[in-house]
C-alpha positions, 0 to 999 in steps of 0.5 A: 932767770938767775935766782939770788940766794941770800942767807940771813940769820933770823936771830941777828940781822940788820935791816941793810941786809934786806934792802935788796929784797925790799927794792925787788919787791917795790919794782915788781919782782918776786922774793921768797921769804921765811915766815913762822908758818911756811915760806912765802913767795912774795910780790907787791899786792897792788901790782897785777903784773907781780900777782900774775907772776906769782901764779906763773912761777908756782903754776898756780890756778888763777882762781886760787887767792893770795894772801896779803901780808902786812906789818901793822894793823893800820893796813886793814883800813886801806885793804878792806872796804869795811873792818868789822869790830871782830877783826880788831879783836882777833888782831889784838889777840893773835897778830902778829902770828899765824892767822889770816882773816878774810874781809871785804876788799877795797877797790885798791886791791886788784882781783888779780891778787884775790883770785877774782873775789870781792874779798881779800885775805890778810895776815900779819906775820910774826917772823922777824925777817918777814916783818922787816921785809914788809916794812922796808919794802913799803908795799903790801906783799901778796904771798902764797906758799913758796912751792910749786903748785900741788907740791908740799909747802916749803919750810926750808930754803933748800925746798924753795930752791928745789921748786923755784930756782930760775923762776924768781928773783930772790930766795931769803934763807932764814933757816927752818920755819917754826910752825910748819903749817900755813896760817889758820884762815877765818872768814869775817864776811858773813854773820858767823865767823867761818874757819876756811883752813885750820892751823896752829890757832885752833877753833876753841882759841878763836871762839874765846875771842869771838864767841860762836865760830863754825867750820866751813863744810868743805874743811872737814869733808873727807872727800875731794871738793873740786866743784867749790869756789876757793874762798881761801888758799887750799880749799879747792885744789889738791895740795901738798902731795909727794911724788909717790902715791900717798894713802892714810890708814886709819884703825887701831894702832897695832892693826895699822902697823900690821897692815903696813908691814904686810903691804910692805912685804907684798911690795918688796916681792914685787920690786916696789919700795914702800915709804912709811910715815910714822911717829917716834912712838911707832917707828920701831914697830915697822919691819920693812920699807923706808920708815921716816918719823914725822914727830911725836904723838905726845907733841903734836906741834912736832908733827906739824913742824915735820910734816912737809919736810917728811913728805919731801924727803920721800921724794929723794928715796924713789919709793913706789907708794907711801903709807901714813898713820892717821893722827888724833883729832885734837885741835892741832891734829885737825890741822895736820889731817887737813893737810894730810888728807889733801896730800893723799888726795883723800885716799884712806884705807879704813881698817875694821877691828881684827880685819884679816890681812 
């Protein structure tokens, strides 16, 4: 299959530039497109064949549900069997934007789209290209991240091309995604709203709208949870992984730097190249290996925006192993660490104070 690449200026475009992509979606084709979070791989959410093509193109397990993207809140009543008042409150507060809601699905939504579940994940993206594409297509768009399953999510069109060229109909290049982490997912099907995936919209913001909000137990675990039911994307399987093994090093900053520098020396003596994921504040303190700056600790949003791009950059260097600093447990840091832990396969090196290295 030849994949068509279409470049569109997010800041200034006309609807006609998206007509071809919209038509592809209407007839069951697959189109990768930018959103404010990451790039999505879109197909008609009501078309079981399109859903199957999405899973096949990504190499995604079929029990990992897809998120349905919409352009207006009226879609809730068609996609969901029942829409709780909490859903409308969240929509008013955060839509369009990086929030996905889990609701009980209507009979119109095929289980091929929901990973076999009786619930449906719904989001209204804020990105201008994504919103216009959904509106022009006239269909609801099932769209997981536009990457090969298990790889870091795509925040640039070149990432999508690397993973999916020749496997899908079209890729819309709309520039880099602004946020860089997938949407927050909140489950509204139980008595208490549950956060199934942390993201840019944090628990404190959700609680201001809903009152009590809890994290699903699987979200905050620091070990793999392969035996759980994947109620939302990203809960069950390893995700976001670079090609080289990744280890997160936790401890006091100076001890983390000492440890990683020592490992870089050992690896170099064995002919192995060490990758180091650092921040603007610490990058100058590393004396060996290949150092990549992910962002500024003083600006957690910069780390979120740069994480997946940085993880992919290591793949181009031929590093043998990657060591990453850990990040502060602030509201956005929770989302960053959620992705980083999965990328590392939960491999954590916990340094004790004054540990000999």
